[in-house]
Residue frames as qw, qx, qy, qz and C-alpha x, y, z in Angstrom:
[[0.722, -0.075, 0.108, 0.679, 3.25, 47.82, 33.10],
 [0.031, -0.825, -0.032, 0.564, 4.36, 51.48, 32.99],
 [0.678, 0.551, 0.299, 0.385, 5.11, 53.00, 29.63],
 [0.350, -0.545, 0.121, 0.752, 7.55, 55.65, 28.51],
 [0.502, 0.803, 0.302, 0.113, 6.89, 58.23, 25.84],
 [0.479, -0.437, 0.243, 0.722, 9.91, 59.82, 24.22],
 [0.461, 0.859, 0.136, -0.175, 9.80, 62.61, 21.68],
 [0.570, -0.261, 0.449, 0.637, 12.44, 62.70, 18.99],
 [0.298, 0.736, -0.063, -0.604, 12.95, 64.82, 15.91],
 [0.477, 0.552, -0.587, -0.350, 14.73, 62.50, 13.48],
 [0.969, 0.003, -0.227, -0.097, 15.11, 58.80, 12.83],
 [0.542, 0.408, -0.541, 0.498, 18.76, 59.16, 13.88],
 [0.270, -0.432, 0.465, -0.724, 17.65, 60.46, 17.29],
 [0.882, -0.160, 0.022, -0.442, 15.16, 57.61, 17.61],
 [0.876, 0.213, -0.405, 0.154, 17.89, 55.07, 16.86],
 [0.232, 0.463, -0.563, 0.645, 20.23, 56.67, 19.41],
 [0.533, -0.353, 0.346, -0.687, 17.53, 56.52, 22.07],
 [0.958, -0.014, -0.139, -0.252, 16.70, 52.90, 21.25],
 [0.691, 0.346, -0.524, 0.357, 20.39, 52.01, 21.53],
 [0.058, -0.447, 0.540, -0.711, 20.66, 53.66, 24.93],
 [0.772, -0.230, 0.186, -0.562, 17.58, 51.83, 26.18],
 [0.942, 0.149, -0.300, -0.030, 18.90, 48.51, 24.83],
 [0.412, 0.458, -0.585, 0.528, 22.25, 49.20, 26.53],
 [0.355, -0.392, 0.475, -0.703, 20.57, 49.82, 29.89],
 [0.912, -0.073, 0.013, -0.404, 18.37, 46.73, 29.53],
 [0.842, 0.286, -0.429, 0.162, 21.36, 44.57, 28.63],
 [0.152, 0.488, -0.598, 0.617, 23.40, 45.94, 31.55],
 [0.605, -0.308, 0.376, -0.630, 20.63, 45.08, 34.01],
 [0.960, 0.098, -0.146, -0.217, 20.21, 41.63, 32.47],
 [0.627, 0.425, -0.547, 0.357, 23.92, 41.03, 32.73],
 [0.134, -0.460, 0.561, -0.676, 23.91, 42.11, 36.36],
 [0.804, -0.178, 0.207, -0.529, 21.03, 39.77, 37.17],
 [0.977, 0.166, -0.090, -0.100, 22.56, 36.77, 35.42],
 [0.357, 0.650, -0.609, 0.281, 26.28, 37.09, 36.23],
 [0.762, -0.181, -0.585, 0.212, 27.70, 34.47, 38.53],
 [0.540, -0.832, -0.116, 0.052, 28.02, 35.38, 42.19],
 [0.597, -0.580, 0.215, 0.511, 31.12, 37.48, 42.73],
 [0.479, 0.069, 0.504, 0.716, 31.46, 38.44, 39.07],
 [0.194, 0.841, 0.504, -0.033, 28.74, 41.07, 38.69],
 [0.111, -0.889, 0.107, 0.431, 31.00, 44.10, 38.92],
 [0.347, -0.357, 0.662, 0.560, 33.60, 42.67, 36.54],
 [0.364, 0.410, 0.780, 0.303, 30.96, 41.57, 34.03],
 [0.132, 0.907, 0.387, -0.099, 29.14, 44.92, 34.10],
 [0.213, -0.795, 0.268, 0.502, 32.39, 46.90, 33.95],
 [0.394, -0.112, 0.735, 0.541, 33.60, 44.91, 30.95],
 [0.284, 0.643, 0.684, 0.199, 30.27, 45.46, 29.23],
 [0.022, -0.940, -0.169, 0.295, 30.35, 49.18, 30.04],
 [0.291, -0.629, 0.447, 0.566, 33.86, 49.54, 28.66],
 [0.304, 0.027, 0.790, 0.532, 33.19, 47.66, 25.45],
 [0.130, 0.645, 0.711, 0.249, 29.54, 48.30, 24.60],
 [0.138, -0.882, -0.256, 0.370, 29.53, 51.72, 26.26],
 [0.276, -0.511, 0.397, 0.711, 32.61, 52.84, 24.35],
 [0.233, 0.219, 0.768, 0.554, 31.09, 51.61, 21.08],
 [0.027, 0.794, 0.607, 0.009, 27.82, 53.39, 21.82],
 [0.196, -0.823, -0.020, 0.533, 29.63, 56.64, 22.63],
 [0.301, -0.261, 0.586, 0.706, 31.76, 56.35, 19.49],
 [0.173, 0.460, 0.773, 0.401, 28.65, 55.80, 17.37],
 [0.064, -0.875, -0.440, 0.190, 26.85, 58.74, 19.01],
 [0.255, -0.673, 0.211, 0.661, 29.83, 61.02, 18.43],
 [0.261, -0.006, 0.708, 0.656, 30.03, 59.94, 14.80],
 [0.092, 0.664, 0.717, 0.191, 26.30, 60.52, 14.36],
 [0.138, -0.871, -0.224, 0.416, 26.54, 63.99, 15.92],
 [0.257, -0.480, 0.431, 0.720, 29.44, 64.92, 13.66],
 [0.209, 0.238, 0.790, 0.525, 27.59, 63.58, 10.62],
 [0.026, 0.801, 0.594, -0.071, 24.42, 65.47, 11.55],
 [0.169, -0.787, 0.039, 0.592, 26.46, 68.67, 11.78],
 [0.242, -0.228, 0.642, 0.691, 28.08, 68.01, 8.40],
 [0.154, 0.492, 0.800, 0.307, 24.69, 67.28, 6.85],
 [0.043, -0.866, -0.402, 0.296, 23.22, 70.48, 8.31],
 [0.206, -0.641, 0.270, 0.689, 26.10, 72.53, 6.92],
 [0.250, 0.074, 0.760, 0.595, 25.56, 71.07, 3.45],
 [0.078, 0.682, 0.718, 0.116, 21.91, 72.19, 3.56],
 [0.084, -0.948, -0.200, 0.232, 22.56, 75.78, 4.64],
 [0.502, 0.784, -0.150, 0.334, 24.82, 78.34, 3.00],
 [0.692, -0.012, -0.360, 0.626, 28.29, 78.65, 4.41],
 [0.303, -0.931, -0.183, 0.092, 28.54, 81.15, 7.21],
 [0.656, 0.116, 0.005, 0.746, 31.32, 83.52, 6.31],
 [0.159, -0.388, -0.152, 0.895, 32.11, 87.18, 6.60],
 [0.326, 0.749, 0.575, -0.050, 29.28, 89.32, 5.28],
 [0.412, 0.237, 0.205, 0.856, 31.30, 92.39, 4.51],
 [0.163, -0.859, -0.456, -0.164, 28.83, 94.64, 6.35],
 [0.419, -0.838, -0.003, 0.350, 31.51, 96.45, 8.31],
 [0.423, 0.873, -0.239, 0.040, 34.08, 98.67, 6.69],
 [0.876, 0.075, -0.206, 0.430, 37.63, 97.40, 6.41],
 [0.314, -0.939, 0.105, 0.090, 40.16, 99.12, 8.62]]
């Protein structure tokens, strides 16, 4: 069986990647097991519900990572290096 190696930098990135892989696996499983004539509807419903939740979680994680990074570094503000006009 082929393997996949993925590099990540944080546990949050690892979790995001695992969620995306689980989403893809579940979508394929759903497509294989849906009743004849219902595959598109079943997969579309899954994409709209689970996909939207995954995107929402990823957006929240990205915003939180940015907020955490800003807490760790000094605020970037005007340095006062240039003379006032």
